[in-house]
C-alpha positions as CSV (number, residue, x, y, z in Angstrom):
1,M,27.5,11.7,-24.1
2,S,28.3,10.0,-20.8
3,V,26.2,12.5,-18.8
4,I,23.3,11.8,-21.2
5,Q,23.7,8.1,-20.7
6,D,23.7,8.5,-16.9
7,I,20.5,10.5,-17.1
8,R,19.0,7.9,-19.4
9,D,20.0,5.1,-17.0
10,K,18.6,6.9,-14.0
11,Y,15.4,7.7,-15.8
12,A,14.7,4.1,-16.7
13,K,14.4,3.2,-13.1
14,V,12.6,6.2,-11.7
15,T,10.0,7.4,-14.2
16,V,7.1,6.6,-12.0
17,V,8.8,8.1,-9.0
18,L,8.9,11.4,-11.0
19,I,5.2,11.2,-11.6
20,A,4.6,10.6,-7.9
21,L,6.8,13.7,-7.1
22,A,4.8,15.8,-9.5
23,L,1.6,14.9,-7.8
24,V,3.3,15.3,-4.3
25,G,2.3,11.9,-3.2
26,F,-1.4,12.1,-3.8
27,I,-1.8,8.6,-5.1
28,L,-5.3,7.6,-4.0
29,T,-6.8,4.2,-4.3
30,D,-10.3,5.1,-5.5
31,Y,-11.5,3.0,-8.4
32,F,-14.3,3.7,-10.8
33,A,-15.7,0.9,-12.8
34,G,-16.1,0.9,-16.5
35,Q,-17.8,-1.2,-19.2
36,S,-17.0,-4.8,-19.9
37,R,-14.6,-5.6,-22.6
38,G,-15.9,-6.5,-26.1
39,A,-14.9,-10.0,-27.0
40,N,-13.5,-9.1,-30.4
41,S,-12.7,-5.5,-30.2
42,L,-9.6,-3.7,-28.9
43,P,-10.5,0.0,-28.7
44,N,-7.7,2.5,-28.1
45,T,-9.7,4.5,-25.5
46,I,-9.5,2.8,-22.1
47,G,-10.9,5.6,-20.0
48,S,-11.8,9.2,-19.7
49,V,-11.7,12.0,-17.1
50,N,-14.4,14.7,-17.5
51,G,-14.5,13.8,-21.1
52,K,-10.7,13.7,-21.7
53,K,-9.8,10.4,-23.3
54,I,-7.1,8.1,-21.9
55,L,-5.5,6.3,-24.9
56,F,-4.1,2.8,-24.5
57,D,-0.8,3.3,-26.3
58,E,0.3,6.2,-24.2
59,F,-1.0,4.7,-21.0
60,N,0.5,1.3,-21.6
61,D,3.9,2.9,-21.8
62,K,3.4,4.2,-18.3
63,V,2.3,0.8,-17.0
64,N,5.4,-0.8,-18.5
65,Q,7.6,1.9,-16.8
66,E,5.9,1.3,-13.5
67,E,6.5,-2.5,-13.9
68,E,10.2,-1.9,-14.6
69,S,10.4,0.4,-11.6
70,L,8.9,-2.2,-9.3
71,K,11.1,-4.9,-10.7
72,S,14.2,-2.8,-10.1
73,Q,13.1,-2.5,-6.5
74,G,13.2,-6.3,-6.2
75,Y,9.6,-7.2,-6.7
76,P,9.1,-10.5,-8.4
77,Q,7.4,-10.7,-11.8
78,T,4.0,-11.9,-10.8
79,G,0.4,-11.2,-11.5
80,A,0.3,-9.2,-8.4
81,L,3.1,-7.0,-9.6
82,N,1.3,-6.4,-12.9
83,Q,-1.9,-5.4,-11.1
84,Q,0.0,-3.1,-8.8
85,A,1.7,-1.4,-11.8
86,L,-1.6,-1.1,-13.6
87,D,-3.4,0.4,-10.6
88,K,-0.6,2.9,-9.7
89,A,-0.3,4.0,-13.3
90,W,-4.0,4.5,-13.5
91,N,-4.3,6.5,-10.4
92,Q,-1.3,8.7,-11.4
93,E,-2.9,9.3,-14.8
94,I,-6.3,10.2,-13.3
95,N,-4.7,12.6,-10.7
96,Q,-2.5,14.2,-13.3
97,I,-5.4,14.9,-15.7
98,L,-7.6,16.2,-12.9
99,L,-4.9,18.5,-11.6
100,T,-4.0,19.8,-15.1
101,Q,-7.7,20.5,-15.8
102,S,-8.0,22.4,-12.5
103,F,-4.8,24.3,-13.0
104,N,-6.1,25.5,-16.4
105,S,-9.5,26.5,-15.0
106,V,-8.1,28.7,-12.2
107,G,-5.2,30.0,-14.2
108,V,-2.3,28.4,-12.4
109,S,0.6,28.3,-14.8
110,V,4.4,28.3,-14.9
111,G,6.1,30.6,-17.4
112,K,9.4,30.3,-19.1
113,K,11.1,32.6,-16.6
114,E,9.8,30.6,-13.7
115,L,10.9,27.3,-15.3
116,N,14.4,28.7,-15.8
117,D,14.4,29.7,-12.2
118,L,13.5,26.1,-11.2
119,L,16.5,24.9,-13.3
120,Y,19.1,27.6,-12.8
121,G,18.0,29.8,-9.9
122,N,18.9,29.9,-6.2
123,N,16.3,27.3,-5.2
124,P,16.3,24.7,-8.0
125,S,13.6,22.0,-8.2
126,Q,14.2,18.8,-6.3
127,I,13.6,17.0,-9.6
128,A,16.4,18.9,-11.2
129,R,18.7,18.2,-8.3
130,Q,18.0,14.5,-8.4
131,Y,17.9,13.7,-12.0
132,L,19.8,16.4,-13.9
133,S,22.8,16.6,-11.6
134,N,24.7,14.5,-9.1
135,P,22.6,14.8,-5.9
136,Q,25.7,14.1,-3.8
137,E,27.5,17.2,-5.1
138,P,26.7,20.9,-4.9
139,Y,24.1,21.9,-7.6
140,N,25.8,23.4,-10.6
141,P,23.4,25.3,-12.8
142,A,26.0,25.7,-15.6
143,N,26.4,21.9,-15.8
144,V,22.6,21.4,-15.9
145,Q,22.3,24.0,-18.7
146,Q,25.0,22.3,-20.7
147,T,23.4,18.8,-20.2
148,I,20.0,20.1,-21.4
149,A,21.5,21.8,-24.4
150,Q,23.5,18.7,-25.3
151,I,20.4,16.5,-25.2
152,R,18.4,18.9,-27.3
153,K,21.1,19.2,-29.8
154,S,22.4,15.7,-30.2
155,G,20.3,13.4,-28.1
156,D,18.2,10.6,-29.6
157,N,14.4,10.7,-29.5
158,N,14.1,8.6,-26.4
159,Q,16.5,11.0,-24.5
160,K,14.6,14.0,-25.7
161,T,11.3,12.5,-24.6
162,Q,12.8,11.7,-21.2
163,L,14.0,15.3,-20.8
164,N,10.6,16.7,-21.8
165,Q,9.0,14.5,-19.2
166,L,11.4,15.7,-16.5
167,L,10.6,19.3,-17.4
168,N,6.9,18.6,-17.5
169,N,7.1,17.0,-14.0
170,M,8.9,20.0,-12.7
171,V,6.2,22.3,-14.1
172,L,3.4,20.1,-12.6
173,E,5.2,20.0,-9.2
174,R,5.4,23.8,-9.2
175,Q,1.8,24.2,-10.3
176,Y,0.7,22.0,-7.5
177,E,2.6,24.1,-5.0
178,K,0.9,27.2,-6.2
179,Y,-2.4,25.4,-6.4
180,T,-2.4,24.2,-2.8
181,A,-1.1,27.6,-1.7
182,L,-4.4,29.1,-3.0
183,F,-6.3,26.6,-0.9
184,S,-4.3,27.3,2.2
185,S,-4.5,31.0,1.9
186,S,-8.3,30.8,1.7
187,L,-8.6,28.9,5.0
188,N,-9.7,31.0,7.9
189,T,-11.4,30.4,11.2
190,P,-13.5,33.5,12.0
191,K,-13.6,34.8,15.6
192,W,-17.4,34.4,15.8
193,L,-17.1,30.7,15.0
194,V,-14.6,30.0,17.7
195,E,-16.8,32.0,20.2
196,K,-19.8,30.0,19.1
197,Q,-18.0,26.7,19.5
198,N,-16.8,27.7,22.9
199,A,-20.3,28.8,24.0
200,D,-21.7,25.5,22.7
201,N,-19.1,23.5,24.6
202,S,-20.2,25.2,27.8
203,R,-23.9,24.3,27.4
204,I,-25.4,21.5,29.5
205,A,-28.9,20.1,29.8
206,K,-31.0,17.6,31.8
207,I,-34.0,15.7,30.5
208,S,-36.6,13.2,31.6
209,F,-37.9,10.8,29.0
210,V,-40.0,7.8,28.2
211,K,-38.8,5.5,25.5
212,E,-40.4,2.8,23.4
213,T,-37.9,0.7,21.4
214,Y,-38.6,-0.3,17.8
215,S,-38.1,-3.9,18.8
216,S,-41.5,-3.7,20.7
217,V,-43.1,-3.9,17.3
218,P,-42.5,-7.3,15.7
219,D,-40.8,-7.2,12.3
220,S,-43.3,-9.7,10.9
221,T,-46.0,-7.1,11.2
222,I,-44.3,-4.6,8.9
223,K,-44.2,-5.1,5.2
224,I,-42.0,-3.0,2.9
225,S,-42.9,-3.1,-0.8
226,D,-40.5,-3.0,-3.7
227,S,-42.0,0.3,-4.8
228,E,-41.2,1.8,-1.4
229,I,-37.6,0.6,-1.6
230,G,-37.4,2.0,-5.2
231,E,-38.8,5.4,-4.1
232,Y,-36.2,5.7,-1.3
233,V,-33.4,4.7,-3.6
234,N,-34.4,7.2,-6.2
235,K,-34.6,10.0,-3.6
236,N,-31.1,9.1,-2.4
237,A,-29.6,8.0,-5.7
238,K,-26.0,9.2,-4.8
239,Q,-25.9,6.8,-1.9
240,F,-26.8,3.8,-4.1
241,K,-24.4,4.2,-7.0
242,Q,-22.7,0.9,-7.8
243,P,-19.7,0.1,-10.0
244,E,-19.7,-2.8,-12.4
245,S,-18.9,-6.1,-10.7
246,R,-19.4,-9.8,-10.9
247,T,-19.9,-12.4,-8.1
248,I,-19.0,-16.1,-8.5
249,A,-19.5,-19.3,-6.5
250,F,-16.6,-21.6,-6.8
251,V,-15.2,-25.0,-5.7
252,T,-11.4,-25.7,-5.7
253,F,-9.7,-29.0,-6.3
254,S,-6.3,-29.0,-4.7
255,A,-3.2,-29.8,-6.8
256,S,-0.9,-29.3,-3.8
257,P,1.6,-32.1,-3.1
258,S,0.0,-35.2,-1.5
259,A,1.3,-37.2,1.4
260,T,2.8,-39.6,-1.2
261,D,4.5,-36.8,-3.0
262,S,6.0,-35.6,0.3
263,A,7.2,-39.1,1.1
264,T,8.9,-39.3,-2.3
265,F,10.9,-36.1,-1.7
266,L,11.8,-37.1,1.8
267,A,13.3,-40.3,0.4
268,E,15.2,-38.3,-2.2
269,A,16.5,-35.9,0.4
270,T,17.6,-38.8,2.6
271,Q,19.7,-40.1,-0.3
272,L,21.2,-36.6,-0.9
273,K,22.2,-36.5,2.8
274,E,24.6,-39.4,2.2
275,K,26.0,-37.7,-1.0
276,L,26.4,-34.4,0.8
277,A,28.3,-36.0,3.6
278,A,30.7,-37.8,1.2
279,A,31.3,-34.8,-1.1
280,D,34.9,-33.7,-1.5
281,S,33.9,-30.3,-2.9
282,V,30.7,-29.2,-1.3
283,P,30.3,-26.1,-3.5
284,L,30.6,-28.1,-6.7
285,F,28.2,-30.8,-5.4
286,L,25.6,-28.2,-4.5
287,A,26.0,-26.6,-7.9
288,S,25.4,-29.9,-9.6
289,E,22.2,-30.2,-7.6
290,G,21.0,-26.8,-8.6
291,A,21.7,-25.3,-5.1
292,N,23.7,-22.2,-4.1
293,F,26.5,-22.1,-1.6
294,F,27.0,-19.1,0.7
295,D,30.7,-19.0,1.4
296,G,30.3,-16.9,4.5
297,Y,29.7,-17.1,8.2
298,M,26.3,-16.6,10.0
299,N,26.0,-15.0,13.4
300,G,24.7,-17.9,15.5
301,N,22.8,-15.5,17.9
302,T,20.9,-13.4,15.3
303,V,20.4,-15.6,12.3
304,Q,16.9,-17.0,12.0
305,I,16.8,-20.4,10.3
306,A,15.0,-23.7,10.9
307,A,16.6,-26.3,13.1
308,K,19.6,-24.0,13.8
309,D,20.2,-25.4,17.3
310,S,20.7,-28.9,15.9
311,I,22.8,-27.7,13.0
312,F,25.1,-25.5,15.1
313,R,25.9,-28.5,17.4
314,L,27.3,-30.5,14.4
315,P,31.0,-31.2,14.2
316,I,32.9,-30.0,11.2
317,G,31.8,-32.1,8.2
318,G,28.7,-33.3,10.2
319,V,25.4,-33.5,8.3
320,F,21.8,-32.9,9.7
321,G,18.5,-33.7,8.2
322,P,16.4,-34.0,6.2
323,Y,14.2,-31.5,8.1
324,L,11.1,-29.7,6.9
325,D,11.5,-26.0,6.2
326,A,8.4,-24.4,4.7
327,N,7.7,-26.5,1.6
328,S,11.1,-28.1,1.3
329,Y,13.1,-30.9,2.8
330,V,16.6,-29.6,3.7
331,V,19.9,-31.3,4.4
332,A,22.6,-29.2,6.1
333,R,26.4,-29.8,6.5
334,M,28.6,-27.9,8.9
335,M,31.6,-26.4,7.1
336,G,33.2,-24.5,9.9
337,S,33.0,-21.9,12.7
338,K,34.8,-18.8,13.8
339,I,34.7,-16.3,16.5
340,L,33.9,-13.1,14.6
341,P,32.6,-9.7,15.7
342,D,28.9,-9.0,15.4
343,S,30.0,-5.7,13.8
344,V,33.1,-3.8,13.0
345,K,33.9,-0.1,13.5
346,C,36.5,1.3,11.1
347,R,37.5,4.4,9.2
348,H,39.1,5.0,5.8
349,V,40.5,7.5,3.4
350,L,39.6,6.7,-0.2
351,V,41.4,7.9,-3.3
352,S,38.9,7.2,-6.1
353,T,39.9,5.7,-9.4
354,D,36.6,6.8,-11.0
355,I,38.1,9.2,-13.5
356,A,34.8,10.1,-15.1
357,N,33.7,11.6,-11.7
358,G,36.9,13.4,-10.7
359,G,39.0,10.4,-9.6
360,Y,42.6,9.6,-10.3
361,A,44.3,7.2,-12.7
362,D,45.2,4.0,-11.0
363,S,49.0,4.7,-10.9
364,A,48.4,8.2,-9.6
365,A,45.9,6.9,-7.0
366,S,48.4,4.3,-5.8
367,I,51.0,6.9,-5.2
368,K,48.5,9.3,-3.6
369,I,47.3,6.7,-1.0
370,D,50.9,5.9,0.0
371,S,51.5,9.6,0.6
372,I,48.3,9.7,2.7
373,K,49.4,6.7,4.7
374,N,52.7,8.3,5.4
375,A,51.1,11.6,6.4
376,I,48.7,9.9,8.8
377,Q,51.5,7.9,10.4
378,A,53.4,11.1,10.8
379,G,50.5,12.6,12.7
380,A,48.3,14.2,10.0
381,N,44.6,14.6,11.0
382,W,42.5,11.7,9.6
383,G,39.3,13.8,9.2
384,L,41.2,16.4,7.2
385,M,42.5,13.7,4.8
386,V,39.0,12.4,4.4
387,N,37.6,15.8,3.7
388,Q,40.3,16.4,1.1
389,Y,40.3,13.1,-0.8
390,N,37.1,11.1,-0.2
391,P,34.5,11.6,-3.0
392,Q,31.3,13.6,-2.3
393,S,29.4,10.4,-2.9
394,D,31.1,8.6,0.0
395,G,28.7,8.6,2.9
396,S,31.4,8.5,5.5
397,R,32.6,12.0,4.7
398,Q,30.2,13.5,7.2
399,N,31.7,11.3,9.9
400,A,35.5,11.7,9.3
401,G,35.5,8.5,7.3
402,E,34.1,6.4,10.2
403,M,31.7,3.5,9.4
404,T,30.2,0.6,11.3
405,F,29.2,-2.6,9.5
406,S,27.6,-5.8,10.7
407,S,29.2,-9.1,9.8
408,T,26.1,-9.8,7.7
409,Q,26.6,-6.6,5.7
410,I,30.3,-7.2,5.2
411,Q,29.7,-10.7,3.7
412,A,26.7,-9.6,1.6
413,E,26.9,-9.5,-2.2
414,G,27.9,-6.1,-3.4
415,F,30.1,-5.3,-0.5
416,A,33.7,-4.8,-1.6
417,P,35.2,-8.2,-0.9
418,E,38.8,-6.9,-0.4
419,F,37.6,-4.3,2.1
420,G,35.5,-6.9,4.0
421,K,38.2,-9.5,4.1
422,F,40.6,-7.2,5.9
423,I,38.2,-5.7,8.5
424,L,36.4,-9.0,9.3
425,F,38.8,-11.9,8.8
426,D,42.4,-10.7,8.5
427,G,42.8,-7.7,10.7
428,K,42.3,-6.9,14.4
429,P,41.5,-3.6,16.2
430,G,44.3,-1.1,15.7
431,D,45.5,-2.6,12.4
432,R,45.9,-0.3,9.4
433,K,46.3,-1.3,5.7
434,V,46.1,0.0,2.2
435,V,43.4,-2.0,0.3
436,K,42.5,-1.7,-3.3
437,T,38.8,-2.2,-4.4
438,S,36.7,-1.4,-7.4
439,F,36.2,2.0,-5.9
440,G,39.9,2.9,-5.6
441,Y,42.6,2.8,-3.0
442,H,41.6,2.8,0.7
443,Y,43.7,3.4,3.7
444,I,41.7,1.5,6.4
445,E,42.0,1.5,10.2
446,I,40.0,-1.1,12.3
447,Q,38.9,0.8,15.3
448,S,37.0,-1.9,17.3
449,F,35.3,-5.3,17.2
450,I,31.8,-5.2,18.7
451,K,30.3,-8.3,20.4
452,P,32.5,-11.1,19.2
453,T,30.5,-14.3,18.9
454,V,30.5,-17.7,17.2
455,H,29.7,-17.5,13.5
456,Y,28.9,-20.6,11.4
457,K,29.5,-21.6,7.8
458,V,26.8,-24.1,6.7
459,A,26.0,-25.7,3.4
460,Y,22.3,-26.1,2.7
461,L,20.8,-28.5,0.1
462,P,17.0,-28.1,-0.2
463,R,14.5,-30.2,-2.1
464,E,11.2,-28.4,-2.8
465,I,8.1,-30.6,-2.4
466,V,6.1,-30.3,-5.5
467,A,3.0,-32.2,-6.7
468,S,3.5,-35.2,-8.9
469,Q,1.9,-35.4,-12.3
470,E,-0.4,-38.0,-10.8
471,T,-1.6,-35.6,-8.1
472,D,-2.0,-32.8,-10.6
473,N,-4.0,-35.1,-13.0
474,T,-6.3,-36.3,-10.2
475,A,-7.2,-32.7,-9.3
476,L,-7.7,-31.7,-12.9
477,N,-9.9,-34.7,-13.7
478,Q,-12.1,-34.0,-10.7
479,A,-12.5,-30.4,-11.8
480,N,-13.3,-31.4,-15.3
481,E,-15.8,-33.9,-14.0
482,F,-17.6,-31.3,-11.9
483,A,-17.6,-28.7,-14.7
484,A,-19.0,-31.2,-17.2
485,E,-21.8,-32.2,-14.8
486,S,-22.7,-28.5,-14.2
487,R,-24.5,-26.9,-17.2
488,D,-25.6,-23.9,-15.2
489,Q,-25.7,-22.4,-11.7
490,K,-28.6,-24.6,-10.7
491,T,-26.9,-27.9,-11.6
492,F,-23.6,-26.5,-10.2
493,E,-25.3,-26.1,-6.8
494,A,-27.1,-29.4,-7.1
495,N,-24.0,-31.4,-8.0
496,Y,-22.0,-29.9,-5.2
497,E,-24.6,-30.8,-2.6
498,K,-25.2,-34.3,-4.1
499,K,-21.6,-35.4,-4.6
500,W,-18.7,-33.1,-3.9
501,K,-19.7,-31.7,-0.5
502,A,-19.5,-35.2,1.0
503,Q,-15.9,-35.5,-0.4
504,G,-14.8,-32.5,1.7
505,K,-15.0,-29.9,-1.0
506,V,-16.1,-26.4,0.1
507,R,-18.3,-24.1,-1.9
508,N,-17.0,-20.5,-1.5
509,Q,-18.1,-17.1,-2.9
510,A,-16.1,-14.3,-4.3
511,P,-18.2,-11.1,-4.3
512,G,-17.9,-7.8,-6.2
513,I,-15.0,-8.6,-8.6
514,P,-14.3,-5.4,-10.6
515,S,-13.7,-5.8,-14.4
516,W,-10.2,-4.3,-14.2
517,S,-9.0,-6.4,-11.4
518,S,-6.7,-9.5,-11.4
519,E,-7.5,-10.5,-7.9
520,I,-10.3,-13.0,-7.0
521,P,-11.1,-12.9,-3.3
522,G,-10.3,-16.2,-1.6
523,L,-8.4,-17.5,-4.7
524,G,-5.5,-15.3,-5.7
525,I,-4.4,-13.5,-8.8
526,S,-5.5,-14.5,-12.3
527,R,-6.3,-11.8,-14.9
528,S,-7.4,-14.5,-17.5
529,F,-9.9,-15.9,-15.0
530,V,-11.4,-12.4,-14.3
531,R,-11.7,-11.9,-18.1
532,A,-13.5,-15.3,-18.4
533,I,-15.9,-14.2,-15.6
534,Y,-16.8,-11.1,-17.5
535,E,-17.2,-12.9,-20.8
536,A,-19.6,-15.3,-19.2
537,D,-23.4,-14.9,-18.8
538,L,-25.3,-14.9,-15.5
539,G,-25.5,-18.5,-14.3
540,E,-22.8,-19.8,-16.7
541,V,-20.3,-22.3,-15.4
542,L,-16.7,-21.6,-16.4
543,K,-14.3,-24.2,-17.5
544,P,-11.7,-25.2,-14.9
545,E,-8.6,-22.9,-14.5
546,R,-5.4,-23.4,-12.5
547,I,-4.9,-20.6,-9.9
548,D,-1.9,-21.2,-7.7
549,N,-2.2,-24.8,-6.4
550,N,-5.9,-25.2,-7.2
551,Y,-8.1,-26.0,-10.2
552,V,-11.1,-23.8,-9.9
553,V,-14.7,-24.4,-11.2
554,A,-16.9,-21.3,-10.9
555,A,-20.4,-20.2,-11.7
556,V,-21.3,-16.6,-12.2
557,T,-24.0,-15.9,-9.6
558,E,-24.4,-12.1,-9.9
559,V,-23.9,-9.5,-12.6
560,L,-24.1,-5.9,-11.5
561,E,-23.9,-3.2,-14.1
562,E,-22.6,0.3,-13.4
563,G,-25.4,2.6,-12.3
564,T,-28.0,2.8,-9.5
565,M,-28.4,-0.2,-7.2
566,S,-31.4,-2.4,-7.9
567,V,-34.3,-2.7,-5.5
568,E,-33.3,-6.3,-4.7
569,K,-29.7,-5.2,-3.9
570,A,-30.7,-2.2,-1.9
571,R,-33.3,-3.9,0.2
572,A,-30.8,-5.1,2.8
573,S,-29.8,-1.6,3.8
574,V,-33.0,0.3,3.0
575,E,-35.6,-2.1,4.5
576,P,-34.5,-1.5,8.2
577,I,-34.7,2.3,7.7
578,L,-38.3,2.1,6.3
579,R,-39.4,-0.5,8.8
580,N,-38.3,1.7,11.7
581,R,-40.2,4.6,10.1
582,K,-43.4,2.6,10.1
583,K,-42.7,1.3,13.6
584,A,-42.2,4.9,14.7
585,T,-45.7,5.9,13.3
586,I,-47.3,2.9,15.1
587,I,-45.7,3.9,18.4
588,Q,-46.6,7.6,18.0
589,N,-50.2,6.7,17.3
590,K,-50.1,4.5,20.5
591,I,-48.9,7.5,22.5
592,G,-51.5,9.9,21.1
593,N,-51.6,13.5,22.0
594,I,-48.9,14.4,24.4
595,S,-49.8,16.2,27.6
596,T,-47.5,15.0,30.3
597,L,-44.6,12.6,30.5
598,E,-46.6,10.4,33.0
599,A,-49.5,10.1,30.6
600,A,-47.2,9.0,27.8
601,A,-45.6,6.4,30.1
602,T,-49.1,5.1,30.9
603,A,-50.1,5.0,27.2
604,L,-47.1,2.9,26.5
605,G,-48.1,0.3,29.2
606,G,-46.5,1.7,32.3
607,K,-43.1,2.6,31.0
608,T,-40.5,3.9,33.5
609,I,-39.5,7.6,33.3
610,E,-35.8,7.8,32.9
611,V,-33.4,10.7,33.4
612,A,-30.4,11.8,31.4
613,D,-28.2,14.3,33.1
614,S,-25.2,16.3,32.0
615,L,-26.0,16.2,28.3
616,R,-23.6,18.1,26.1
617,I,-24.6,19.5,22.7
618,N,-21.5,17.9,21.1
619,G,-20.9,15.1,23.6
620,G,-21.8,12.2,21.4
621,Q,-23.2,9.2,23.3
622,N,-24.7,9.6,26.7
623,P,-24.6,6.7,29.2
624,S,-28.3,7.0,30.0
625,L,-29.6,8.0,26.6
626,G,-27.2,6.4,24.1
627,F,-26.5,8.0,20.8
628,E,-29.7,10.0,19.9
629,P,-28.9,13.2,18.0
630,R,-32.5,14.3,17.5
631,V,-33.2,14.0,21.3
632,I,-30.1,16.0,22.0
633,G,-31.3,18.7,19.6
634,A,-34.6,18.9,21.4
635,A,-32.9,19.1,24.8
636,F,-31.0,22.2,23.8
637,N,-33.9,24.0,22.0
638,A,-34.5,27.1,24.2
639,A,-38.3,26.9,23.4
640,N,-38.5,23.5,25.2
641,T,-37.0,24.6,28.6
642,G,-39.1,23.3,31.4
643,K,-41.6,21.8,29.0
644,V,-42.6,18.4,27.5
645,V,-41.7,18.4,23.8
646,N,-45.1,18.5,22.1
647,A,-44.2,15.7,19.6
648,A,-42.8,12.2,20.1
649,I,-39.3,12.0,18.7
650,P,-38.3,9.1,16.3
651,G,-34.7,8.3,17.3
652,M,-32.1,5.8,16.4
653,N,-33.3,3.1,18.7
654,G,-36.9,4.0,19.4
655,V,-39.4,6.7,20.0
656,Y,-38.9,9.2,22.8
657,V,-41.2,11.5,24.7
658,V,-39.0,14.1,26.3
659,R,-39.3,16.7,29.1
660,V,-36.5,19.3,29.2
661,E,-35.8,19.8,32.9
662,Q,-32.8,22.2,32.8
663,Q,-30.7,24.1,30.4
664,G,-27.6,25.9,31.6
665,T,-23.9,26.4,31.2
666,T,-20.8,25.2,33.0
667,P,-17.4,27.0,33.2
668,V,-15.2,26.1,30.3
669,T,-11.7,27.4,29.9
670,A,-11.8,28.9,26.5
671,G,-8.2,30.1,26.2
672,D,-7.0,32.8,23.9
673,I,-9.4,33.3,21.0
674,Q,-6.6,34.3,18.6
675,E,-4.5,31.2,19.5
676,Q,-7.6,29.0,19.0
677,R,-8.2,30.5,15.6
678,K,-4.6,29.9,14.6
679,A,-4.7,26.3,15.9
680,R,-7.9,25.4,14.1
681,T,-6.8,27.0,10.9
682,E,-3.6,25.0,11.1
683,Q,-5.6,21.8,11.6
684,A,-7.6,22.6,8.5
685,K,-4.4,23.1,6.5
686,Q,-3.0,19.8,7.7
687,A,-6.2,18.1,6.7
688,L,-5.8,19.8,3.3
689,N,-2.4,18.3,2.8
690,N,-3.3,14.8,4.1
691,Q,-3.4,12.5,1.1
692,Y,-5.8,10.2,2.9
693,S,-8.3,12.9,3.5
694,P,-11.2,13.3,1.1
695,N,-10.9,17.0,1.6
696,N,-7.4,17.4,0.0
697,P,-7.5,18.9,-3.5
698,V,-7.0,15.6,-5.4
699,G,-9.7,13.9,-3.3
700,I,-12.2,16.8,-3.9
701,L,-11.5,16.7,-7.6
702,R,-11.9,12.9,-7.8
703,N,-15.2,13.0,-5.9
704,A,-16.6,15.6,-8.3
705,A,-15.2,14.1,-11.5
706,E,-16.8,11.9,-14.1
707,I,-14.3,9.1,-14.5
708,K,-14.8,6.2,-16.9
709,D,-12.7,3.1,-16.5
710,Y,-12.5,0.8,-19.5
711,R,-9.2,-0.9,-18.7
712,S,-10.8,-4.3,-18.9
713,R,-11.1,-3.8,-22.6
714,R,-7.3,-4.2,-23.0
715,Y,-5.9,-5.7,-19.8
């Protein structure tokens, strides 16, 4: 069952990667708000996609798998990691459901024969290559078939579930390939469209115009009622959809270390300096103080550490500090220095002792490496020996066993210490030696030392500066005092202005906090605080909560429910539009009936007639005109040639009276029509496969889907 266990071990680290593969990287960051969490209920449904429910139990397993995957990549266990795992799992779940629904609707499927071909055919799935076999070795369908049969016959439930997930991901990946192929095959740029675009590109126009800006009408003279705003919002409802969110006002009370705290730790570090200088065994002393000792040498030219110039000038046994590095006081002791290469070029032949993967028993490997040594010394080709004996998993096989390592790499944890000791410390260029490591027996040749330079071994003893209990209590007491004085938002604001503002406290605002989020803008990560915000009523003041190094007192200042934006909320964006419409009517009435450009200029109080030359139909902003699409449209209307447009044009920046002076064409190198068709079709295909484009299949499906997000009920 060793193969099964290998698969199981692999799977535990890469589950989420598989899902990502299945979706071909289309992990989008759109979020759709849901309903607030019931205080006393824990429903099992945490969302839906076009009516298909997402159940908590199943989804939570995927969140946990994502968390484990992130932790295995070195991410620390924090609130940010939890939120990242939740968001990634959510988007993967949404995308998978949408794609599956669409696959079913258009009849994209993968039959048993096709699945077998993905497993055992000439072009096996990348998922099968990666997770059902050794990716470093040639793919062996017979071994894969044996592994699958073994799991199905005698594997435990977890192993069978993992295998089924692998197979399902393979099917999804293949379905997506077929699905996108349908899209791609439907793309076409017709000849007439290219010809039309080329013709439009050649068109040019010249106009004369009189302009009255909207700013000529004072804003104070224009009133926009709530009913007008509401009517506009209703007519353009899609533009004014809003997710559920909350906004808070908050004041923070810092529990960061005070100047007194810093002085305390400086004094402690000063005492430690004397002890470090007198220590007989530095590693043991550091261990007793909870610090680690790196028993290696740092490249003096490349290492980036605070105060390195002062430290590297110390004699052996000399001590420097305390000095401030980030939020710690540090004391350093010089342990030694050596001239070492910046990097080492070497080559090796490896006889593996990993019997499970085709290696030799230890005794046999020892005999074999001696034979290899003798053969090379007698003139045997090194590359041939590497090709014959080095395992497929050895990355140096492709380069005849040659490798180059920096001194930092050689001394890093995980590098075979026996190998590193010989090539960096004991040997010199030209030396050869048999070395045994956990991988097996190596016959190594040091080929060259690159950029020898001074390396230093330094012992570091840091003391992190943390807040004292007194400092923490002071911040907490202040926060409690402010919260106790503030019964609601009104008294919150009044108390801040009356007392706390003068003490240097700052009132901030965190807008638009989603129910499912853990992040509060300007504060940091706290899922519990977001929950408290959503459990509170409008105007309610929350009890103080510790977030990072601050105690936070907040008042809920805005509650937005999912749906259409309110008139009050929409006014900021709608009012300027409606105001300009009314201003346009006033200006048009001032102009009156249009006869000539000169008459319009006179009606507007003697405005200057301006000229805009070399207008292009697709040219965007013109230096004389600015960005005025409606004016451009009038300029290229064939019916207006040589005439004054019979109606004043409300534009982006004002109202225009336009006379079209000229319409014509300029020579444009069109190029080969067929080549243009191919190029534009290819551009469309690239946009289709761009995960950040709203026009890729997943983006299209998400924009059209009804997605309900109730994660806040359980997270």
